[in-house]
PDB file of N, CA, C and O in Angstrom, chain B, residues numbered from 101:
ATOM      1  N   MET B 101      18.968   0.927  13.546  1.00  0.00           N
ATOM      2  CA  MET B 101      18.639  -0.455  12.659  1.00  0.00           C
ATOM      3  C   MET B 101      19.308  -0.082  11.225  1.00  0.00           C
ATOM      4  O   MET B 101      19.290   1.061  10.767  1.00  0.00           O
ATOM      5  N   LYS B 102      19.845  -1.095  10.638  1.00  0.00           N
ATOM      6  CA  LYS B 102      20.383  -0.962   9.285  1.00  0.00           C
ATOM      7  C   LYS B 102      19.399  -0.646   8.307  1.00  0.00           C
ATOM      8  O   LYS B 102      18.303  -1.183   8.467  1.00  0.00           O
ATOM      9  N   CYS B 103      19.556   0.139   7.289  1.00  0.00           N
ATOM     10  CA  CYS B 103      18.842   0.350   6.224  1.00  0.00           C
ATOM     11  C   CYS B 103      18.354  -0.895   5.376  1.00  0.00           C
ATOM     12  O   CYS B 103      19.169  -1.774   5.098  1.00  0.00           O
ATOM     13  N   SER B 104      17.109  -0.978   4.985  1.00  0.00           N
ATOM     14  CA  SER B 104      16.523  -2.253   4.388  1.00  0.00           C
ATOM     15  C   SER B 104      16.726  -2.254   2.800  1.00  0.00           C
ATOM     16  O   SER B 104      16.424  -3.230   2.114  1.00  0.00           O
ATOM     17  N   ILE B 105      17.247  -1.109   2.295  1.00  0.00           N
ATOM     18  CA  ILE B 105      17.614  -0.939   0.981  1.00  0.00           C
ATOM     19  C   ILE B 105      18.963  -1.697   0.449  1.00  0.00           C
ATOM     20  O   ILE B 105      20.059  -1.404   0.927  1.00  0.00           O
ATOM     21  N   ASP B 106      18.830  -2.587  -0.464  1.00  0.00           N
ATOM     22  CA  ASP B 106      20.074  -3.309  -0.832  1.00  0.00           C
ATOM     23  C   ASP B 106      21.225  -2.357  -1.211  1.00  0.00           C
ATOM     24  O   ASP B 106      21.115  -1.440  -2.024  1.00  0.00           O
ATOM     25  N   GLY B 107      22.356  -2.682  -0.521  1.00  0.00           N
ATOM     26  CA  GLY B 107      23.603  -2.002  -0.863  1.00  0.00           C
ATOM     27  C   GLY B 107      23.767  -0.655  -0.157  1.00  0.00           C
ATOM     28  O   GLY B 107      24.809  -0.008  -0.266  1.00  0.00           O
ATOM     29  N   CYS B 108      22.636  -0.207   0.629  1.00  0.00           N
ATOM     30  CA  CYS B 108      22.724   1.080   1.375  1.00  0.00           C
ATOM     31  C   CYS B 108      23.487   0.803   2.709  1.00  0.00           C
ATOM     32  O   CYS B 108      23.126  -0.135   3.420  1.00  0.00           O
ATOM     33  N   PRO B 109      24.493   1.570   3.045  1.00  0.00           N
ATOM     34  CA  PRO B 109      25.186   1.283   4.343  1.00  0.00           C
ATOM     35  C   PRO B 109      24.628   2.132   5.478  1.00  0.00           C
ATOM     36  O   PRO B 109      25.207   2.168   6.564  1.00  0.00           O
ATOM     37  N   GLY B 110      23.462   2.848   5.231  1.00  0.00           N
ATOM     38  CA  GLY B 110      22.996   3.710   6.218  1.00  0.00           C
ATOM     39  C   GLY B 110      22.137   3.122   7.380  1.00  0.00           C
ATOM     40  O   GLY B 110      21.670   1.990   7.252  1.00  0.00           O
ATOM     41  N   GLU B 111      21.936   3.782   8.400  1.00  0.00           N
ATOM     42  CA  GLU B 111      21.253   3.478   9.522  1.00  0.00           C
ATOM     43  C   GLU B 111      19.979   4.270   9.704  1.00  0.00           C
ATOM     44  O   GLU B 111      20.000   5.455   9.369  1.00  0.00           O
ATOM     45  N   TYR B 112      18.897   3.759  10.186  1.00  0.00           N
ATOM     46  CA  TYR B 112      17.657   4.521  10.372  1.00  0.00           C
ATOM     47  C   TYR B 112      17.705   5.328  11.681  1.00  0.00           C
ATOM     48  O   TYR B 112      18.087   4.832  12.741  1.00  0.00           O
ATOM     49  N   GLU B 113      17.310   6.551  11.551  1.00  0.00           N
ATOM     50  CA  GLU B 113      17.252   7.436  12.704  1.00  0.00           C
ATOM     51  C   GLU B 113      15.872   7.994  12.868  1.00  0.00           C
ATOM     52  O   GLU B 113      15.177   8.246  11.884  1.00  0.00           O
ATOM     53  N   LYS B 114      15.466   8.192  14.099  1.00  0.00           N
ATOM     54  CA  LYS B 114      14.146   8.753  14.421  1.00  0.00           C
ATOM     55  C   LYS B 114      14.063  10.199  14.021  1.00  0.00           C
ATOM     56  O   LYS B 114      14.912  11.003  14.405  1.00  0.00           O
ATOM     57  N   LYS B 115      13.040  10.545  13.248  1.00  0.00           N
ATOM     58  CA  LYS B 115      12.880  11.968  12.919  1.00  0.00           C
ATOM     59  C   LYS B 115      11.435  12.306  12.803  1.00  0.00           C
ATOM     60  O   LYS B 115      10.595  11.406  12.819  1.00  0.00           O
ATOM     61  N   LEU B 116      11.089  13.610  12.681  1.00  0.00           N
ATOM     62  CA  LEU B 116       9.804  14.005  12.462  1.00  0.00           C
ATOM     63  C   LEU B 116       9.727  14.575  10.976  1.00  0.00           C
ATOM     64  O   LEU B 116      10.482  15.461  10.576  1.00  0.00           O
ATOM     65  N   ILE B 117       8.821  14.029  10.263  1.00  0.00           N
ATOM     66  CA  ILE B 117       8.862  14.398   8.788  1.00  0.00           C
ATOM     67  C   ILE B 117       7.532  15.083   8.381  1.00  0.00           C
ATOM     68  O   ILE B 117       6.582  15.197   9.154  1.00  0.00           O
ATOM     69  N   VAL B 118       7.544  15.532   7.092  1.00  0.00           N
ATOM     70  CA  VAL B 118       6.303  15.998   6.556  1.00  0.00           C
ATOM     71  C   VAL B 118       5.870  14.776   5.622  1.00  0.00           C
ATOM     72  O   VAL B 118       6.686  14.255   4.862  1.00  0.00           O
ATOM     73  N   HIS B 119       4.635  14.373   5.710  1.00  0.00           N
ATOM     74  CA  HIS B 119       4.153  13.084   5.010  1.00  0.00           C
ATOM     75  C   HIS B 119       2.978  13.624   4.078  1.00  0.00           C
ATOM     76  O   HIS B 119       2.046  14.279   4.543  1.00  0.00           O
ATOM     77  N   THR B 120       3.082  13.329   2.844  1.00  0.00           N
ATOM     78  CA  THR B 120       2.024  13.691   1.865  1.00  0.00           C
ATOM     79  C   THR B 120       1.292  12.501   1.447  1.00  0.00           C
ATOM     80  O   THR B 120       1.932  11.475   1.218  1.00  0.00           O
ATOM     81  N   ILE B 121      -0.049  12.521   1.315  1.00  0.00           N
ATOM     82  CA  ILE B 121      -0.901  11.377   0.849  1.00  0.00           C
ATOM     83  C   ILE B 121      -1.809  11.993  -0.239  1.00  0.00           C
ATOM     84  O   ILE B 121      -2.283  13.123  -0.132  1.00  0.00           O
ATOM     85  N   GLN B 122      -2.023  11.163  -1.312  1.00  0.00           N
ATOM     86  CA  GLN B 122      -3.077  11.505  -2.311  1.00  0.00           C
ATOM     87  C   GLN B 122      -4.037  10.372  -2.267  1.00  0.00           C
ATOM     88  O   GLN B 122      -3.710   9.212  -2.516  1.00  0.00           O
ATOM     89  N   LEU B 123      -5.246  10.759  -1.939  1.00  0.00           N
ATOM     90  CA  LEU B 123      -6.252   9.770  -1.831  1.00  0.00           C
ATOM     91  C   LEU B 123      -7.661  10.314  -2.485  1.00  0.00           C
ATOM     92  O   LEU B 123      -8.288  11.301  -2.101  1.00  0.00           O
ATOM     93  N   LYS B 124      -7.986   9.476  -3.508  1.00  0.00           N
ATOM     94  CA  LYS B 124      -9.195   9.867  -4.338  1.00  0.00           C
ATOM     95  C   LYS B 124      -9.261  11.358  -4.828  1.00  0.00           C
ATOM     96  O   LYS B 124     -10.230  12.106  -4.693  1.00  0.00           O
ATOM     97  N   GLY B 125      -8.054  11.660  -5.425  1.00  0.00           N
ATOM     98  CA  GLY B 125      -7.912  12.979  -5.948  1.00  0.00           C
ATOM     99  C   GLY B 125      -7.664  14.070  -4.992  1.00  0.00           C
ATOM    100  O   GLY B 125      -7.474  15.187  -5.473  1.00  0.00           O
ATOM    101  N   ASP B 126      -7.635  13.923  -3.704  1.00  0.00           N
ATOM    102  CA  ASP B 126      -7.408  14.843  -2.723  1.00  0.00           C
ATOM    103  C   ASP B 126      -5.913  14.666  -2.126  1.00  0.00           C
ATOM    104  O   ASP B 126      -5.422  13.545  -1.990  1.00  0.00           O
ATOM    105  N   ILE B 127      -5.335  15.663  -1.835  1.00  0.00           N
ATOM    106  CA  ILE B 127      -4.035  15.732  -1.218  1.00  0.00           C
ATOM    107  C   ILE B 127      -4.009  16.069   0.208  1.00  0.00           C
ATOM    108  O   ILE B 127      -4.640  17.083   0.505  1.00  0.00           O
ATOM    109  N   ALA B 128      -3.394  15.416   1.193  1.00  0.00           N
ATOM    110  CA  ALA B 128      -3.355  15.699   2.524  1.00  0.00           C
ATOM    111  C   ALA B 128      -1.881  15.739   2.882  1.00  0.00           C
ATOM    112  O   ALA B 128      -1.102  14.895   2.439  1.00  0.00           O
ATOM    113  N   VAL B 129      -1.507  16.710   3.675  1.00  0.00           N
ATOM    114  CA  VAL B 129      -0.085  16.929   4.142  1.00  0.00           C
ATOM    115  C   VAL B 129      -0.141  16.838   5.726  1.00  0.00           C
ATOM    116  O   VAL B 129      -0.849  17.536   6.452  1.00  0.00           O
ATOM    117  N   PHE B 130       0.675  15.916   6.092  1.00  0.00           N
ATOM    118  CA  PHE B 130       0.773  15.829   7.664  1.00  0.00           C
ATOM    119  C   PHE B 130       2.128  16.261   8.174  1.00  0.00           C
ATOM    120  O   PHE B 130       3.127  15.777   7.643  1.00  0.00           O
ATOM    121  N   ASP B 131       2.244  17.114   9.141  1.00  0.00           N
ATOM    122  CA  ASP B 131       3.486  17.734   9.544  1.00  0.00           C
ATOM    123  C   ASP B 131       3.812  16.965  10.944  1.00  0.00           C
ATOM    124  O   ASP B 131       2.913  16.492  11.638  1.00  0.00           O
ATOM    125  N   HIS B 132       5.042  16.897  11.247  1.00  0.00           N
ATOM    126  CA  HIS B 132       5.526  16.371  12.567  1.00  0.00           C
ATOM    127  C   HIS B 132       5.116  14.784  12.662  1.00  0.00           C
ATOM    128  O   HIS B 132       4.646  14.305  13.694  1.00  0.00           O
ATOM    129  N   VAL B 133       5.326  14.096  11.578  1.00  0.00           N
ATOM    130  CA  VAL B 133       5.050  12.647  11.664  1.00  0.00           C
ATOM    131  C   VAL B 133       6.253  11.869  12.035  1.00  0.00           C
ATOM    132  O   VAL B 133       7.268  11.939  11.343  1.00  0.00           O
ATOM    133  N   PRO B 134       6.183  11.088  13.155  1.00  0.00           N
ATOM    134  CA  PRO B 134       7.323  10.290  13.540  1.00  0.00           C
ATOM    135  C   PRO B 134       7.604   9.188  12.620  1.00  0.00           C
ATOM    136  O   PRO B 134       6.741   8.388  12.258  1.00  0.00           O
ATOM    137  N   ALA B 135       8.996   9.157  12.198  1.00  0.00           N
ATOM    138  CA  ALA B 135       9.301   8.137  11.207  1.00  0.00           C
ATOM    139  C   ALA B 135      10.747   7.723  11.431  1.00  0.00           C
ATOM    140  O   ALA B 135      11.468   8.441  12.123  1.00  0.00           O
ATOM    141  N   GLU B 136      11.214   6.592  10.878  1.00  0.00           N
ATOM    142  CA  GLU B 136      12.604   6.194  10.883  1.00  0.00           C
ATOM    143  C   GLU B 136      13.123   6.561   9.364  1.00  0.00           C
ATOM    144  O   GLU B 136      12.519   6.188   8.358  1.00  0.00           O
ATOM    145  N   VAL B 137      14.239   7.289   9.343  1.00  0.00           N
ATOM    146  CA  VAL B 137      14.668   7.823   8.039  1.00  0.00           C
ATOM    147  C   VAL B 137      16.196   7.413   8.051  1.00  0.00           C
ATOM    148  O   VAL B 137      16.960   7.556   9.006  1.00  0.00           O
ATOM    149  N   CYS B 138      16.492   6.890   6.845  1.00  0.00           N
ATOM    150  CA  CYS B 138      17.897   6.321   6.611  1.00  0.00           C
ATOM    151  C   CYS B 138      18.805   7.565   6.433  1.00  0.00           C
ATOM    152  O   CYS B 138      18.549   8.476   5.646  1.00  0.00           O
ATOM    153  N   SER B 139      19.885   7.515   7.238  1.00  0.00           N
ATOM    154  CA  SER B 139      20.807   8.577   7.217  1.00  0.00           C
ATOM    155  C   SER B 139      21.632   8.861   5.806  1.00  0.00           C
ATOM    156  O   SER B 139      22.227   9.912   5.568  1.00  0.00           O
ATOM    157  N   VAL B 140      21.560   7.801   4.981  1.00  0.00           N
ATOM    158  CA  VAL B 140      22.227   7.847   3.671  1.00  0.00           C
ATOM    159  C   VAL B 140      21.337   8.047   2.541  1.00  0.00           C
ATOM    160  O   VAL B 140      21.429   9.032   1.809  1.00  0.00           O
ATOM    161  N   CYS B 141      20.409   7.056   2.376  1.00  0.00           N
ATOM    162  CA  CYS B 141      19.516   7.248   1.181  1.00  0.00           C
ATOM    163  C   CYS B 141      18.169   7.878   1.350  1.00  0.00           C
ATOM    164  O   CYS B 141      17.443   8.090   0.380  1.00  0.00           O
ATOM    165  N   GLY B 142      17.812   8.195   2.653  1.00  0.00           N
ATOM    166  CA  GLY B 142      16.581   8.833   2.922  1.00  0.00           C
ATOM    167  C   GLY B 142      15.281   7.994   2.835  1.00  0.00           C
ATOM    168  O   GLY B 142      14.158   8.499   2.830  1.00  0.00           O
ATOM    169  N   ASP B 143      15.543   6.645   2.765  1.00  0.00           N
ATOM    170  CA  ASP B 143      14.320   5.765   2.929  1.00  0.00           C
ATOM    171  C   ASP B 143      13.570   5.983   4.205  1.00  0.00           C
ATOM    172  O   ASP B 143      14.152   6.226   5.262  1.00  0.00           O
ATOM    173  N   ILE B 144      12.299   5.894   4.095  1.00  0.00           N
ATOM    174  CA  ILE B 144      11.450   6.188   5.230  1.00  0.00           C
ATOM    175  C   ILE B 144      10.631   5.069   5.681  1.00  0.00           C
ATOM    176  O   ILE B 144      10.051   4.389   4.834  1.00  0.00           O
ATOM    177  N   LEU B 145      10.520   4.800   6.948  1.00  0.00           N
ATOM    178  CA  LEU B 145       9.713   3.735   7.540  1.00  0.00           C
ATOM    179  C   LEU B 145       8.781   4.350   8.557  1.00  0.00           C
ATOM    180  O   LEU B 145       9.193   5.097   9.445  1.00  0.00           O
ATOM    181  N   LEU B 146       7.383   3.981   8.388  1.00  0.00           N
ATOM    182  CA  LEU B 146       6.436   4.494   9.247  1.00  0.00           C
ATOM    183  C   LEU B 146       6.032   3.240  10.067  1.00  0.00           C
ATOM    184  O   LEU B 146       5.911   2.138   9.533  1.00  0.00           O
ATOM    185  N   ALA B 147       5.829   3.457  11.378  1.00  0.00           N
ATOM    186  CA  ALA B 147       5.367   2.364  12.268  1.00  0.00           C
ATOM    187  C   ALA B 147       3.823   2.162  11.973  1.00  0.00           C
ATOM    188  O   ALA B 147       3.100   3.083  11.593  1.00  0.00           O
ATOM    189  N   PRO B 148       3.416   0.927  12.176  1.00  0.00           N
ATOM    190  CA  PRO B 148       1.979   0.622  11.943  1.00  0.00           C
ATOM    191  C   PRO B 148       1.057   1.512  12.807  1.00  0.00           C
ATOM    192  O   PRO B 148      -0.040   1.897  12.402  1.00  0.00           O
ATOM    193  N   LYS B 149       1.552   1.809  13.988  1.00  0.00           N
ATOM    194  CA  LYS B 149       0.696   2.732  15.019  1.00  0.00           C
ATOM    195  C   LYS B 149       0.607   4.172  14.296  1.00  0.00           C
ATOM    196  O   LYS B 149      -0.417   4.845  14.420  1.00  0.00           O
ATOM    197  N   THR B 150       1.638   4.600  13.585  1.00  0.00           N
ATOM    198  CA  THR B 150       1.618   5.911  13.022  1.00  0.00           C
ATOM    199  C   THR B 150       0.635   5.802  11.679  1.00  0.00           C
ATOM    200  O   THR B 150      -0.109   6.740  11.391  1.00  0.00           O
ATOM    201  N   ILE B 151       0.681   4.806  11.026  1.00  0.00           N
ATOM    202  CA  ILE B 151      -0.203   4.654   9.790  1.00  0.00           C
ATOM    203  C   ILE B 151      -1.646   4.626  10.318  1.00  0.00           C
ATOM    204  O   ILE B 151      -2.514   5.274   9.734  1.00  0.00           O
ATOM    205  N   ARG B 152      -1.922   3.891  11.407  1.00  0.00           N
ATOM    206  CA  ARG B 152      -3.248   3.904  11.860  1.00  0.00           C
ATOM    207  C   ARG B 152      -3.793   5.245  12.303  1.00  0.00           C
ATOM    208  O   ARG B 152      -4.965   5.569  12.109  1.00  0.00           O
ATOM    209  N   ARG B 153      -2.846   6.058  12.940  1.00  0.00           N
ATOM    210  CA  ARG B 153      -3.286   7.322  13.317  1.00  0.00           C
ATOM    211  C   ARG B 153      -3.586   8.280  12.185  1.00  0.00           C
ATOM    212  O   ARG B 153      -4.548   9.047  12.214  1.00  0.00           O
ATOM    213  N   ILE B 154      -2.674   8.201  11.132  1.00  0.00           N
ATOM    214  CA  ILE B 154      -2.938   9.021   9.831  1.00  0.00           C
ATOM    215  C   ILE B 154      -4.326   8.567   9.163  1.00  0.00           C
ATOM    216  O   ILE B 154      -5.102   9.387   8.672  1.00  0.00           O
ATOM    217  N   GLU B 155      -4.560   7.229   9.189  1.00  0.00           N
ATOM    218  CA  GLU B 155      -5.852   6.826   8.699  1.00  0.00           C
ATOM    219  C   GLU B 155      -6.983   7.335   9.512  1.00  0.00           C
ATOM    220  O   GLU B 155      -8.000   7.727   8.940  1.00  0.00           O
ATOM    221  N   GLU B 156      -6.883   7.359  10.769  1.00  0.00           N
ATOM    222  CA  GLU B 156      -7.965   7.851  11.673  1.00  0.00           C
ATOM    223  C   GLU B 156      -8.148   9.306  11.315  1.00  0.00           C
ATOM    224  O   GLU B 156      -9.291   9.729  11.145  1.00  0.00           O
ATOM    225  N   LEU B 157      -7.084  10.119  11.186  1.00  0.00           N
ATOM    226  CA  LEU B 157      -7.162  11.598  11.030  1.00  0.00           C
ATOM    227  C   LEU B 157      -7.922  11.807   9.691  1.00  0.00           C
ATOM    228  O   LEU B 157      -8.735  12.725   9.583  1.00  0.00           O
ATOM    229  N   LEU B 158      -7.647  10.929   8.643  1.00  0.00           N
ATOM    230  CA  LEU B 158      -8.226  11.211   7.377  1.00  0.00           C
ATOM    231  C   LEU B 158      -9.790  10.792   7.371  1.00  0.00           C
ATOM    232  O   LEU B 158     -10.597  11.329   6.612  1.00  0.00           O
ATOM    233  N   ARG B 159     -10.100   9.877   8.204  1.00  0.00           N
ATOM    234  CA  ARG B 159     -11.545   9.431   8.333  1.00  0.00           C
ATOM    235  C   ARG B 159     -12.296  10.610   9.083  1.00  0.00           C
ATOM    236  O   ARG B 159     -13.437  10.934   8.753  1.00  0.00           O
ATOM    237  N   GLU B 160     -11.590  11.249  10.128  1.00  0.00           N
ATOM    238  CA  GLU B 160     -12.306  12.285  10.777  1.00  0.00           C
ATOM    239  C   GLU B 160     -12.622  13.524   9.979  1.00  0.00           C
ATOM    240  O   GLU B 160     -13.527  14.266  10.361  1.00  0.00           O
ATOM    241  N   LYS B 161     -11.958  13.776   8.944  1.00  0.00           N
ATOM    242  CA  LYS B 161     -12.189  14.907   7.957  1.00  0.00           C
ATOM    243  C   LYS B 161     -12.377  16.281   8.638  1.00  0.00           C
ATOM    244  O   LYS B 161     -13.245  17.066   8.256  1.00  0.00           O
ATOM    245  N   LYS B 162     -11.491  16.560   9.715  1.00  0.00           N
ATOM    246  CA  LYS B 162     -11.535  17.782  10.423  1.00  0.00           C
ATOM    247  C   LYS B 162     -11.010  18.857   9.531  1.00  0.00           C
ATOM    248  O   LYS B 162     -10.351  18.591   8.526  1.00  0.00           O
ATOM    249  N   THR B 163     -11.325  20.157   9.927  1.00  0.00           N
ATOM    250  CA  THR B 163     -10.768  21.265   9.123  1.00  0.00           C
ATOM    251  C   THR B 163      -9.209  21.256   9.314  1.00  0.00           C
ATOM    252  O   THR B 163      -8.720  21.155  10.439  1.00  0.00           O
ATOM    253  N   PRO B 164      -8.482  21.359   8.231  1.00  0.00           N
ATOM    254  CA  PRO B 164      -6.902  21.423   8.401  1.00  0.00           C
ATOM    255  C   PRO B 164      -6.595  22.672   9.223  1.00  0.00           C
ATOM    256  O   PRO B 164      -7.325  23.658   9.326  1.00  0.00           O
ATOM    257  N   LYS B 165      -5.371  22.476   9.807  1.00  0.00           N
ATOM    258  CA  LYS B 165      -4.812  23.525  10.604  1.00  0.00           C
ATOM    259  C   LYS B 165      -4.346  24.632   9.772  1.00  0.00           C
ATOM    260  O   LYS B 165      -4.322  25.784  10.204  1.00  0.00           O
ATOM    261  N   ALA B 166      -3.967  24.309   8.559  1.00  0.00           N
ATOM    262  CA  ALA B 166      -3.457  25.332   7.474  1.00  0.00           C
ATOM    263  C   ALA B 166      -3.786  24.778   6.052  1.00  0.00           C
ATOM    264  O   ALA B 166      -4.131  23.622   5.806  1.00  0.00           O
ATOM    265  N   THR B 167      -3.627  25.759   5.189  1.00  0.00           N
ATOM    266  CA  THR B 167      -3.711  25.189   3.762  1.00  0.00           C
ATOM    267  C   THR B 167      -2.367  25.656   3.058  1.00  0.00           C
ATOM    268  O   THR B 167      -1.682  26.578   3.503  1.00  0.00           O
ATOM    269  N   VAL B 168      -2.067  24.959   1.962  1.00  0.00           N
ATOM    270  CA  VAL B 168      -0.834  25.289   1.310  1.00  0.00           C
ATOM    271  C   VAL B 168      -1.107  25.339  -0.267  1.00  0.00           C
ATOM    272  O   VAL B 168      -1.959  24.610  -0.775  1.00  0.00           O
ATOM    273  N   PRO B 169      -0.444  26.116  -0.911  1.00  0.00           N
ATOM    274  CA  PRO B 169      -0.641  26.250  -2.357  1.00  0.00           C
ATOM    275  C   PRO B 169      -0.160  24.931  -3.096  1.00  0.00           C
ATOM    276  O   PRO B 169       0.826  24.276  -2.754  1.00  0.00           O
ATOM    277  N   LEU B 170      -0.897  24.673  -4.027  1.00  0.00           N
ATOM    278  CA  LEU B 170      -0.618  23.333  -4.891  1.00  0.00           C
ATOM    279  C   LEU B 170      -0.288  23.837  -6.195  1.00  0.00           C
ATOM    280  O   LEU B 170      -1.133  24.495  -6.801  1.00  0.00           O
ATOM    281  N   PHE B 171       0.983  23.577  -6.765  1.00  0.00           N
ATOM    282  CA  PHE B 171       1.368  23.903  -7.989  1.00  0.00           C
ATOM    283  C   PHE B 171       1.401  22.646  -8.893  1.00  0.00           C
ATOM    284  O   PHE B 171       1.722  21.543  -8.450  1.00  0.00           O
ATOM    285  N   GLU B 172       1.047  22.871 -10.203  1.00  0.00           N
ATOM    286  CA  GLU B 172       1.061  21.687 -11.106  1.00  0.00           C
ATOM    287  C   GLU B 172       2.304  21.877 -12.003  1.00  0.00           C
ATOM    288  O   GLU B 172       2.523  22.926 -12.607  1.00  0.00           O
ATOM    289  N   TYR B 173       3.103  20.791 -12.048  1.00  0.00           N
ATOM    290  CA  TYR B 173       4.218  20.793 -12.895  1.00  0.00           C
ATOM    291  C   TYR B 173       3.877  20.362 -14.249  1.00  0.00           C
ATOM    292  O   TYR B 173       3.692  19.170 -14.491  1.00  0.00           O
ATOM    293  N   ALA B 174       3.786  21.257 -15.134  1.00  0.00           N
ATOM    294  CA  ALA B 174       3.260  20.835 -16.512  1.00  0.00           C
ATOM    295  C   ALA B 174       4.349  21.229 -17.583  1.00  0.00           C
ATOM    296  O   ALA B 174       4.157  20.991 -18.776  1.00  0.00           O
TER     297      ALA B 174
END
């Protein structure tokens, strides 16, 4: 599928990405998220099904598989 960004000649490709969400002051990082990524500009599209699954995981509030350092750029 052609990229939806005006003027970008790229095509979307299926990839697994790292997706970060900030919600109410908390940060959640999801690995291996299926997405469509533009081969030129890097625009990312998530399917509604994928977004619903991420929302479900956030509601479950399970213990994360791993933790990562958080650095503040100041």
